[in-house]
C-alpha positions in Angstrom: 0.0 0.0 0.0 1.4 3.4 -0.9 2.3 6.0 1.7 3.4 9.6 1.8 7.2 10.0 1.7 9.0 12.7 3.8 12.4 14.0 4.6 12.8 15.8 7.9 15.8 18.1 8.4 17.1 19.6 11.6 19.7 22.4 11.9 22.0 23.3 14.8 20.0 26.5 15.1 16.9 27.9 13.4 16.3 31.4 14.6 13.9 33.8 12.9 16.7 35.2 10.7 18.2 31.8 9.8 14.9 30.2 8.6 14.8 31.4 5.1 18.5 31.2 4.3 18.6 27.6 5.7 15.5 26.7 3.6 17.0 28.2 0.5 20.1 26.2 1.0 18.1 23.1 0.9 16.0 24.2 -2.2 19.3 24.9 -4.0 20.2 21.2 -3.8 16.8 20.2 -5.3 16.8 19.0 -8.9 13.8 21.1 -10.2 11.8 19.8 -13.2 13.5 20.6 -16.5 10.3 21.9 -18.0 9.1 23.8 -14.9 12.3 24.7 -13.0 10.9 26.9 -10.2 8.4 27.5 -7.4 4.7 27.1 -8.2 3.1 28.1 -5.0 3.9 29.8 -1.7 1.8 30.1 1.5 2.6 31.6 4.9 0.5 30.1 7.8 0.3 31.7 11.3 0.3 29.5 14.4 -0.9 26.3 12.6 -2.0 24.8 9.4 -5.5 25.1 10.6 -5.4 28.9 10.6 -6.1 30.9 7.5 -2.9 31.8 5.6 -1.6 35.4 5.9 -0.1 35.2 2.5 -0.5 33.0 -0.6 0.8 33.3 -4.1 0.8 31.1 -7.2 3.5 31.2 -9.7 4.0 29.4 -13.1 6.7 27.0 -11.7 9.3 29.3 -13.3 9.8 31.7 -10.4 13.2 31.1 -8.9 13.6 29.7 -5.4 15.5 32.8 -4.3 12.7 35.1 -5.4 9.9 32.9 -3.7 12.0 32.8 -0.4 12.5 36.5 -0.6 8.7 37.0 -0.7 8.3 34.7 2.3 11.0 36.6 4.2 8.6 39.6 4.3 6.6 37.5 6.9 9.2 36.3 9.3 7.8 35.1 12.6 8.7 32.4 15.1 5.1 31.0 15.1 4.7 31.0 11.3 5.1 28.0 8.9 6.1 28.5 5.3 5.0 26.1 2.4 6.6 26.1 -1.0 5.6 23.8 -3.9 7.9 22.7 -6.6 8.2 20.0 -9.2 10.8 17.4 -10.1 10.9 14.8 -12.9 10.4 11.2 -11.8 9.2 8.1 -13.6 5.6 7.2 -12.6 3.3 4.3 -13.4 0.3 4.9 -15.6 -2.6 2.4 -16.1 -5.2 3.0 -18.8 -8.1 0.6 -18.8 -7.0 -3.0 -19.4 -3.7 -1.9 -21.1 -0.4 -2.9 -19.5 1.0 -0.4 -17.1 3.6 2.0 -18.6 6.0 4.3 -16.9 6.4 7.9 -18.0 8.8 10.6 -16.9 6.7 13.6 -15.7 6.9 16.5 -13.2 5.7 15.5 -9.7 4.9 17.9 -6.9 7.2 18.2 -3.9 6.3 20.4 -0.9 8.9 22.3 1.2 7.8 23.4 4.6 9.9 25.4 7.1 8.5 25.6 10.7 9.3 28.5 13.1 10.1 27.2 16.5 6.6 28.2 18.0 4.6 27.1 14.9 2.1 24.4 15.9 3.4 24.2 19.5 7.0 23.3 18.3 6.2 20.8 15.6 9.8 21.1 14.4 10.9 18.9 17.3 9.2 16.0 15.6 8.9 17.1 11.9 12.1 19.0 11.5 12.9 22.6 11.0 12.4 21.9 7.3 10.1 19.0 6.0 10.0 17.9 2.4 6.9 16.0 1.2 7.6 13.9 -1.9 4.1 12.8 -2.4 3.3 9.0 -2.6 6.2 6.6 -2.3 4.9 4.5 -5.3 7.6 5.7 -7.7 10.4 4.6 -5.3 8.8 1.4 -3.8 6.7 0.1 -6.6 4.7 -3.0 -5.4 3.5 -4.2 -8.9 5.1 -6.5 -11.5 8.7 -5.8 -11.2 9.9 -6.3 -14.7 13.4 -5.3 -15.9 12.0 -2.3 -17.5 10.2 -1.2 -14.3 13.4 -2.0 -12.3 15.2 0.6 -14.5 12.6 3.3 -13.8 12.5 2.6 -10.0 16.3 2.6 -9.7 16.5 6.0 -11.4 13.9 7.5 -9.0 15.6 6.0 -5.9 19.0 7.3 -7.2 17.5 10.7 -7.6 16.0 10.8 -4.1 19.3 9.4 -2.6 21.4 12.0 -4.5 19.1 14.9 -3.2 19.3 13.6 0.4 23.2 13.2 0.1 23.6 16.7 -1.4 21.5 18.2 1.4 23.6 16.4 4.0 26.9 17.5 2.4 26.1 21.2 1.7 23.4 22.5 4.0 25.0 22.1 7.5 22.1 20.0 9.0 22.5 18.4 12.4 19.9 15.6 11.7 17.7 13.9 9.0 15.0 11.3 8.8 13.7 9.9 5.4 10.5 8.2 6.3 6.9 7.1 5.0 3.6 6.9 6.9 3.8 3.1 7.3 5.6 1.7 10.3 8.0 -0.3 8.0 11.6 0.9 7.9 11.9 3.0 4.7 15.7 2.6 4.5 15.4 -1.2 4.6 12.7 -1.1 2.0 14.7 1.1 -0.3 17.8 -1.1 0.0 15.8 -4.2 -0.6 14.3 -2.5 -3.8 17.7 -1.5 -5.1 19.1 -5.0 -4.4 16.3 -6.4 -6.6 17.4 -4.2 -9.5 21.2 -4.8 -9.3 
């Protein structure tokens, strides 16, 4: 069964002044979609996600991360949460009627959230100062028929995910990270098992 896939990141410090520069450093490691290489949506939430946003703006996925982060910087507050949507190109399975499943490379949404220390009563402690939502884990942990062609696609997706996590770890000065999905199963073990299948 498919689950949401997340990466939680913690930094040695995450003061009001550090929130946007640290988030931007993470976004600079992200391999944006070749056809839509920017931010498509920005929202600033006060206190919790249940509250109406104080600022929202939609873009055409061509607005640079720097520009979107600059806009969010106008609303810095310790009890605010910041949400950015971007796209990256991954292989996804498509099923049309009774036809065989096919995999196509297409832009898929990824959400970046930065949490002020007082947002949602300190949600950063569990969910990271920055949390990245990759959407459903199906492109990385496909449970259907694992043909050689599917294996190539899945391996490509997993490699992209691993490279991004590695680049963040290497270049962003994080103090901790957790890559996880909503199921109770160990994601790292599942990814390793999937990669071993495609060797």
